[in-house]
C-alpha positions as CSV (number, residue, x, y, z in Angstrom):
1,M,-45.3,-16.3,-55.4
2,S,-46.3,-20.0,-55.4
3,V,-49.2,-19.3,-53.1
4,L,-50.4,-16.4,-55.3
5,Y,-50.2,-18.6,-58.5
6,A,-52.2,-21.3,-56.8
7,L,-54.9,-18.8,-55.9
8,E,-54.8,-17.4,-59.4
9,E,-55.8,-20.8,-60.7
10,I,-59.1,-20.9,-58.6
11,R,-60.3,-17.5,-59.5
12,N,-63.7,-17.1,-61.1
13,P,-66.1,-14.1,-61.6
14,V,-68.2,-15.0,-58.5
15,L,-65.2,-15.3,-56.1
16,D,-63.7,-12.2,-57.7
17,L,-66.8,-10.2,-56.9
18,I,-67.1,-11.6,-53.4
19,F,-63.5,-10.9,-52.4
20,S,-63.5,-7.5,-54.1
21,I,-66.4,-6.5,-51.8
22,I,-64.8,-8.1,-48.7
23,T,-61.5,-6.3,-49.3
24,H,-63.2,-2.9,-49.0
25,L,-64.0,-3.6,-45.4
26,G,-60.3,-3.3,-44.7
27,E,-59.8,0.3,-46.0
28,E,-57.9,2.6,-43.6
29,T,-60.7,5.2,-43.6
30,L,-63.1,2.6,-42.1
31,F,-61.3,2.4,-38.8
32,M,-61.7,6.2,-38.4
33,A,-65.4,6.0,-39.2
34,V,-66.0,3.0,-36.8
35,G,-63.8,4.5,-34.1
36,L,-65.6,7.8,-34.2
37,T,-69.0,6.2,-34.1
38,V,-68.0,4.1,-31.1
39,Y,-66.5,7.2,-29.4
40,W,-69.7,9.2,-29.9
41,C,-72.3,6.5,-29.2
42,V,-70.9,3.5,-27.4
43,D,-67.8,3.9,-25.3
44,K,-65.3,6.8,-25.3
45,I,-62.4,4.7,-24.1
46,E,-63.1,2.0,-26.7
47,G,-63.3,4.6,-29.4
48,Y,-59.9,6.0,-28.4
49,Y,-58.6,2.4,-28.3
50,L,-59.8,1.6,-31.9
51,L,-58.5,5.0,-33.2
52,A,-55.2,4.6,-31.5
53,V,-54.6,1.0,-32.7
54,G,-55.6,2.0,-36.2
55,G,-53.6,5.2,-36.3
56,L,-50.4,3.7,-34.8
57,G,-50.8,0.7,-37.1
58,A,-51.0,2.9,-40.1
59,L,-47.9,4.8,-39.0
60,I,-45.9,1.6,-38.5
61,N,-47.2,0.3,-41.8
62,N,-46.1,3.4,-43.7
63,F,-42.7,3.3,-41.9
64,L,-42.0,-0.3,-43.0
65,K,-43.1,0.4,-46.6
66,M,-40.6,3.2,-46.9
67,I,-37.8,1.2,-45.2
68,F,-38.1,-1.9,-47.4
69,L,-39.5,-0.3,-50.7
70,I,-40.9,-3.7,-51.9
71,P,-42.9,-3.4,-55.1
72,R,-46.3,-5.2,-55.8
73,P,-46.4,-8.8,-56.8
74,W,-47.1,-8.1,-60.5
75,V,-44.1,-5.7,-60.6
76,I,-41.9,-8.4,-59.1
77,D,-43.2,-11.0,-61.6
78,P,-44.7,-9.4,-64.8
79,E,-46.2,-12.8,-65.8
80,F,-48.5,-12.8,-62.7
81,T,-52.0,-11.3,-63.1
82,I,-54.3,-9.7,-60.5
83,V,-58.0,-9.2,-60.3
84,E,-58.2,-5.9,-62.1
85,S,-60.9,-4.3,-60.0
86,A,-58.4,-4.4,-57.1
87,R,-55.7,-2.4,-58.9
88,A,-57.0,1.0,-58.0
89,Q,-56.9,0.2,-54.2
90,A,-53.4,-1.3,-54.5
91,A,-51.2,1.8,-54.9
92,G,-47.9,2.2,-53.2
93,Y,-45.4,-0.3,-52.0
94,S,-46.5,-3.8,-51.2
95,F,-44.8,-4.7,-47.9
96,P,-46.6,-4.8,-45.5
97,S,-50.3,-4.9,-46.2
98,G,-52.2,-1.8,-45.2
99,H,-55.6,-3.4,-45.6
100,T,-54.6,-6.3,-43.3
101,Q,-53.1,-3.9,-40.8
102,S,-56.2,-1.7,-40.5
103,S,-58.8,-4.6,-40.6
104,V,-57.1,-6.9,-38.1
105,G,-56.5,-3.9,-35.8
106,L,-60.1,-2.7,-36.1
107,Y,-62.0,-6.0,-36.0
108,G,-59.5,-7.7,-33.7
109,G,-59.8,-4.8,-31.3
110,I,-63.6,-4.9,-31.3
111,A,-63.5,-8.7,-30.8
112,L,-61.2,-8.2,-27.7
113,W,-63.3,-5.4,-26.3
114,Q,-66.9,-6.5,-26.9
115,K,-68.5,-9.3,-24.8
116,N,-71.2,-10.1,-27.3
117,K,-70.4,-13.5,-28.8
118,A,-72.0,-12.8,-32.1
119,V,-70.0,-9.6,-32.5
120,K,-66.8,-11.4,-31.6
121,A,-67.6,-14.2,-34.1
122,V,-68.3,-11.7,-37.0
123,C,-65.1,-9.8,-36.2
124,I,-62.9,-12.9,-36.1
125,I,-64.3,-14.0,-39.4
126,L,-63.5,-10.6,-40.9
127,C,-60.0,-10.9,-39.5
128,V,-59.6,-14.0,-41.6
129,L,-61.4,-13.1,-44.8
130,I,-60.0,-9.6,-45.4
131,P,-56.3,-10.6,-45.2
132,F,-57.1,-13.6,-47.4
133,S,-58.9,-11.3,-49.9
134,R,-55.6,-9.5,-50.4
135,L,-53.9,-12.7,-51.4
136,Y,-56.8,-13.9,-53.6
137,L,-56.9,-10.6,-55.5
138,G,-53.2,-10.9,-56.0
139,V,-52.2,-7.5,-54.6
140,H,-50.1,-8.8,-51.7
141,T,-47.8,-11.7,-50.9
142,P,-48.1,-14.0,-47.9
143,M,-45.2,-12.1,-46.3
144,D,-47.0,-8.7,-46.7
145,V,-50.1,-10.1,-45.1
146,G,-48.4,-12.2,-42.4
147,V,-46.2,-9.4,-41.0
148,S,-49.1,-6.9,-40.9
149,Y,-51.3,-9.5,-39.2
150,I,-48.7,-10.0,-36.4
151,I,-48.2,-6.3,-35.9
152,A,-51.9,-5.7,-35.8
153,I,-52.5,-8.4,-33.2
154,I,-49.7,-7.2,-31.0
155,L,-51.0,-3.6,-31.1
156,A,-54.6,-4.7,-30.5
157,V,-53.7,-6.9,-27.5
158,A,-51.2,-4.4,-26.0
159,G,-53.6,-1.5,-26.5
160,Y,-56.5,-3.5,-25.0
161,F,-54.7,-3.8,-21.6
162,V,-53.5,-0.1,-21.7
163,F,-57.0,1.3,-22.5
164,K,-58.8,-1.0,-20.1
165,K,-56.7,0.5,-17.4
166,A,-57.5,4.0,-18.7
167,E,-61.2,3.3,-17.9
168,N,-60.3,4.0,-14.3
169,K,-57.3,6.3,-14.8
170,T,-57.7,8.3,-18.0
171,A,-54.5,10.3,-17.3
172,I,-52.4,7.4,-18.5
173,L,-53.5,8.2,-22.1
174,I,-51.6,11.5,-22.3
175,P,-48.1,9.9,-22.2
176,L,-49.3,7.3,-24.7
177,L,-50.6,9.9,-27.2
178,I,-47.5,12.0,-26.7
179,G,-45.4,8.9,-27.5
180,V,-47.4,8.4,-30.7
181,V,-46.8,12.0,-31.7
182,I,-43.1,11.7,-31.2
183,F,-43.0,8.4,-33.2
184,N,-44.9,10.2,-35.9
185,I,-42.4,13.1,-36.0
186,V,-39.6,10.5,-36.3
187,Y,-41.4,9.0,-39.3
188,I,-41.8,12.4,-41.0
189,C,-38.1,13.2,-40.5
190,F,-37.2,9.8,-41.9
191,V,-39.2,10.2,-45.1
192,C,-38.3,13.8,-45.6
193,L,-34.6,13.7,-44.7
194,N,-33.5,10.2,-45.7
195,R,-31.9,9.8,-49.1
196,F,-33.7,7.1,-50.9
197,P,-32.7,5.3,-54.1
198,E,-33.2,7.5,-57.2
199,S,-36.1,5.4,-58.4
200,V,-38.1,6.6,-55.4
201,Y,-38.0,10.1,-56.7
202,T,-38.6,9.2,-60.4
203,E,-40.8,6.3,-61.3
204,N,-42.1,5.8,-57.7
205,I,-42.6,9.5,-57.0
206,A,-46.4,9.1,-56.3
207,E,-45.6,6.5,-53.6
208,Y,-43.1,8.8,-52.1
209,T,-45.3,11.9,-52.0
210,G,-48.1,9.7,-50.6
211,A,-45.8,8.5,-47.8
212,V,-44.9,12.1,-46.9
213,K,-48.6,13.2,-47.0
214,N,-49.6,10.2,-44.8
215,G,-47.1,11.2,-42.2
216,F,-48.4,14.8,-41.9
217,T,-52.0,13.6,-42.1
218,L,-51.5,11.1,-39.2
219,L,-49.6,13.7,-37.2
220,G,-52.6,16.1,-37.5
221,A,-55.0,13.4,-36.6
222,V,-53.1,12.2,-33.6
223,L,-52.6,15.8,-32.3
224,G,-56.3,16.4,-32.9
225,M,-57.2,13.3,-30.9
226,T,-54.9,14.5,-28.1
227,V,-56.6,17.9,-28.0
228,S,-60.0,16.2,-28.1
229,F,-59.1,14.0,-25.1
230,Y,-58.0,17.1,-23.1
231,I,-61.1,19.1,-23.9
232,D,-63.5,16.3,-22.9
233,D,-61.5,15.2,-19.9
234,R,-61.3,18.8,-18.5
235,F,-64.5,20.4,-19.7
236,I,-67.2,18.4,-21.5
237,H,-67.5,14.9,-20.0
238,F,-70.1,14.0,-22.6
239,E,-72.3,10.9,-22.2
240,T,-72.3,8.3,-25.0
241,K,-75.6,6.8,-24.0
242,A,-78.7,8.3,-25.6
243,S,-82.0,7.3,-27.3
244,L,-81.8,5.8,-30.8
245,P,-83.0,9.0,-32.6
246,I,-80.2,11.0,-30.8
247,Q,-77.6,8.4,-31.6
248,I,-78.6,8.6,-35.3
249,I,-78.4,12.4,-35.2
250,K,-75.0,12.3,-33.5
251,T,-73.6,9.9,-36.1
252,I,-75.0,11.4,-39.2
253,G,-74.6,15.0,-38.1
254,G,-71.1,14.3,-37.0
255,F,-69.9,12.8,-40.3
256,A,-71.7,15.5,-42.2
257,L,-70.0,18.2,-40.2
258,L,-66.6,16.6,-40.7
259,L,-67.1,16.3,-44.5
260,I,-68.2,19.9,-44.7
261,A,-65.3,21.1,-42.5
262,K,-62.8,19.0,-44.4
263,E,-63.9,20.4,-47.8
264,L,-64.3,24.0,-46.6
265,L,-60.8,24.0,-45.1
266,K,-59.2,22.7,-48.2
267,F,-59.1,25.9,-50.3
268,P,-58.0,28.5,-47.7
269,I,-55.4,26.1,-46.1
270,N,-54.0,24.9,-49.4
271,A,-53.7,28.5,-50.6
272,V,-51.3,29.2,-47.8
273,L,-49.7,25.9,-47.0
274,D,-48.4,23.0,-49.1
275,A,-51.3,20.5,-49.6
276,D,-49.2,17.4,-49.1
277,T,-47.4,18.5,-45.9
278,W,-48.5,21.2,-43.4
279,G,-51.7,21.8,-45.3
280,S,-52.7,18.2,-44.8
281,F,-51.6,18.3,-41.2
282,L,-53.7,21.4,-40.4
283,R,-56.8,20.1,-42.1
284,Y,-56.8,16.8,-40.3
285,F,-55.8,18.4,-36.9
286,I,-58.8,20.7,-37.1
287,T,-61.2,18.0,-38.5
288,V,-60.3,15.5,-35.8
289,A,-60.5,18.2,-33.1
290,I,-64.0,19.1,-34.3
291,A,-65.0,15.4,-34.2
292,G,-63.6,14.7,-30.8
293,G,-63.8,18.0,-28.9
294,I,-66.3,20.3,-30.5
295,W,-69.1,18.2,-31.9
296,P,-69.6,16.3,-28.6
297,M,-70.4,19.7,-26.9
298,S,-73.8,19.6,-28.7
299,F,-74.8,16.1,-27.3
300,R,-76.3,17.4,-24.1
301,F,-78.4,20.0,-25.9
302,L,-79.5,17.5,-28.5
303,S,-80.8,15.2,-25.7
304,K,-82.5,18.0,-23.9
305,G,-84.2,19.2,-27.1
306,F,-85.4,15.8,-28.0
307,R,-86.9,15.2,-24.5
308,K,-88.7,18.6,-24.7
309,K,-90.3,17.6,-28.0
310,Q,-91.5,14.4,-26.5
């Protein structure tokens, strides 16, 4: 807590605003958005790499949160204050830091994969600033941030070597994806079957239900990614390269389709299945399968249609 109290002393409105903006660049949904954009428009294997590192990192992060059940700094020390604008994005248990995990996994992965020095530099800077923002805002301790940082770096480096090999031998990705699915199932069994302290089911019930939902959501996403890989590897073989107008259409159209599908699926699925468990699983499985396996089927026709108009 001594580090957090030292940072509390230097807070001011300008720094509060700057680090409140920076910290949003580490949100877990961002790695999905960036990963899909890279998958559609830049490099399929790199896209899989970023999504896999982000997804596995989120899974490990949730697992550790539910093992250790460590509360946020202001709960541990009621005299400590945080930057209030960060409170809404600081739900759940404190250890380890989800923002650090996703940001270092994402931007560290891009820095490893990309050869452009400017891109590398920006990503490395973000790998420093985003974790620091969690300390400055007072929502995590150095232990929360440090452990997540180490895990993210290990996953990014290990994943880099695996997925670089997959550029020439894509079949090696299937066992990897199956392994992540099995690990995800272990996590779901742990949070659903383990008997936690009574406080988890009373004053921390929101954190518990969120942990359960995250497990089913990630399972649906990973299985959706596995199906997408199979569909493309066997049938589609879509090209990521295209003219700038087509790349814009691919990206904007893809995210619009995903948002529409995600919302349209919510009512019928939740009417039949529990929204926090199998309902969440099915929604994300279908959504990710659409993103990775269905939407890319249109890319060839989009390119042909654009060339005809020209």
